[in-house]
N, C-alpha and C positions, 0 to 999 in steps of 0.2 A: 688807282689810275692817275689821279692828279699828280702824285709824287713822281710817278714814272714819266709822265709827260714833262714835268719840270726839269728832269735830269737829262733830257735829250741834248746831245752836243753834235758837233760836226755839221753836216749839211742839213740835218733835220731828220724827219721820220715819216714813214707812211704807216698809217694805222688801218688795220683791217678789222671790221666788226661783223660777226657772223649772225647775231641775233638782235632782235629789236631792243632788248634790254641793254645789251652791250653798246649799241649805237647811242642810246640815251645817256649811258654813263660817260662815253667819250665826249659827246656834245656838251654835257654838263661840265666836265673837266676842262674842255677847251674854253668855255666861257669864263673860267676862273683864271686863265693865263693872261699875261700881258699881251698886247698886240704883237710885240716883237717875238715872243715865244710862240704864239699861235700861228704866225705866218710861216713858221718852219715845220709845221705839222700838216700833213695832207691825209684826209680821211678818204679811203678808197672804197668804192662799191665793188667789192671783189669777193670771190669765194675764199674761205679761210686757207685751206690747204694748198690748192692750186695757185692762189694769188700770192701766198707767202713764198712759195718756191720760185715763181716767176719774178717776184720783186727781189728776192735775195740774189738770184742769178744776175738780174739786170743791175742791181746795186753794186755787185762785185766787179762790174766792168768800169765803174766810176761814172755811171750815167747820172743825169740830173734827177732831182727829187720828183719832178713832174714825169720824167720818163719812167722812173721806177713805179710810180702810181699807175701810169698808163699800162705798163706791163702786167701789173696785178689785175687791173680791170679787164684787160684783154683775155685773161685766163678764164673768164666766165664763158667765153664762146668757144673754147677748145673742146672738140668732140671727144668723148670718152671711148668710143669704139670706131 
Protein backbone atom coordinates (compact mmCIF):
# COMPACT_ATOMS: atom_id res chain seq x y z
CA UNK A 1 0.00 0.00 0.00
CA UNK A 2 2.74 2.45 0.94
CA UNK A 3 4.63 1.97 -2.32
CA UNK A 4 1.44 2.42 -4.34
CA UNK A 5 0.68 5.68 -2.53
CA UNK A 6 4.23 6.92 -3.10
CA UNK A 7 3.96 6.48 -6.86
CA UNK A 8 0.81 8.58 -7.32
CA UNK A 9 1.29 11.34 -9.84
CA UNK A 10 -0.91 13.88 -11.58
CA UNK A 11 -3.59 15.61 -9.54
CA UNK A 12 -3.53 12.92 -6.84
CA UNK A 13 -5.77 10.01 -5.92
CA UNK A 14 -8.95 9.09 -4.14
CA UNK A 15 -8.61 5.93 -2.04
CA UNK A 16 -11.63 3.79 -1.21
CA UNK A 17 -11.41 1.42 1.76
CA UNK A 18 -14.12 -1.19 2.14
CA UNK A 19 -13.18 -2.93 5.39
CA UNK A 20 -11.83 -1.80 8.73
CA UNK A 21 -8.49 -3.50 8.18
CA UNK A 22 -8.00 -1.81 4.81
CA UNK A 23 -8.80 1.54 6.40
CA UNK A 24 -6.16 0.91 9.04
CA UNK A 25 -3.63 -0.03 6.34
CA UNK A 26 -4.30 3.14 4.35
CA UNK A 27 -4.10 5.37 7.41
CA UNK A 28 -0.81 3.74 8.48
CA UNK A 29 0.61 4.24 4.98
CA UNK A 30 -0.53 7.87 4.85
CA UNK A 31 1.29 8.51 8.12
CA UNK A 32 4.54 7.40 6.45
CA UNK A 33 4.25 9.85 3.56
CA UNK A 34 5.61 13.37 3.46
CA UNK A 35 3.03 16.12 3.98
CA UNK A 36 3.32 17.05 0.28
CA UNK A 37 2.55 13.47 -0.77
CA UNK A 38 -0.26 13.00 1.76
CA UNK A 39 -2.10 16.18 0.76
CA UNK A 40 -2.61 14.77 -2.75
CA UNK A 41 -4.46 11.71 -1.45
CA UNK A 42 -8.08 11.75 -0.30
CA UNK A 43 -9.57 8.88 1.67
CA UNK A 44 -13.25 8.59 0.73
CA UNK A 45 -15.95 7.03 2.87
CA UNK A 46 -17.63 5.31 -0.04
CA UNK A 47 -18.79 1.87 -1.16
CA UNK A 48 -16.05 0.12 -3.09
CA UNK A 49 -17.78 -0.83 -6.36
CA UNK A 50 -20.30 1.99 -6.71
CA UNK A 51 -17.81 4.55 -5.40
CA UNK A 52 -15.09 3.43 -7.79
CA UNK A 53 -17.41 3.71 -10.78
CA UNK A 54 -18.68 7.15 -9.74
CA UNK A 55 -15.14 8.35 -9.03
CA UNK A 56 -13.82 7.03 -12.33
CA UNK A 57 -16.56 8.66 -14.37
CA UNK A 58 -16.15 11.96 -12.55
CA UNK A 59 -12.35 11.89 -12.86
CA UNK A 60 -12.65 11.26 -16.60
CA UNK A 61 -14.32 14.67 -16.96
CA UNK A 62 -11.25 16.42 -15.54
CA UNK A 63 -12.96 17.20 -12.22
CA UNK A 64 -10.97 18.21 -9.15
CA UNK A 65 -9.77 15.66 -6.63
CA UNK A 66 -12.35 16.82 -4.10
CA UNK A 67 -15.16 16.53 -6.66
CA UNK A 68 -14.04 13.00 -7.48
CA UNK A 69 -14.07 12.09 -3.78
CA UNK A 70 -17.51 13.67 -3.36
CA UNK A 71 -18.88 11.65 -6.28
CA UNK A 72 -17.55 8.44 -4.72
CA UNK A 73 -19.11 9.29 -1.36
CA UNK A 74 -22.46 10.23 -2.93
CA UNK A 75 -22.65 6.72 -4.40
CA UNK A 76 -23.40 5.48 -0.89
CA UNK A 77 -26.88 7.02 -1.11
CA UNK A 78 -27.90 5.77 -4.55
CA UNK A 79 -30.85 3.39 -4.25
CA UNK A 80 -30.34 -0.04 -5.73
CA UNK A 81 -34.02 -0.50 -6.66
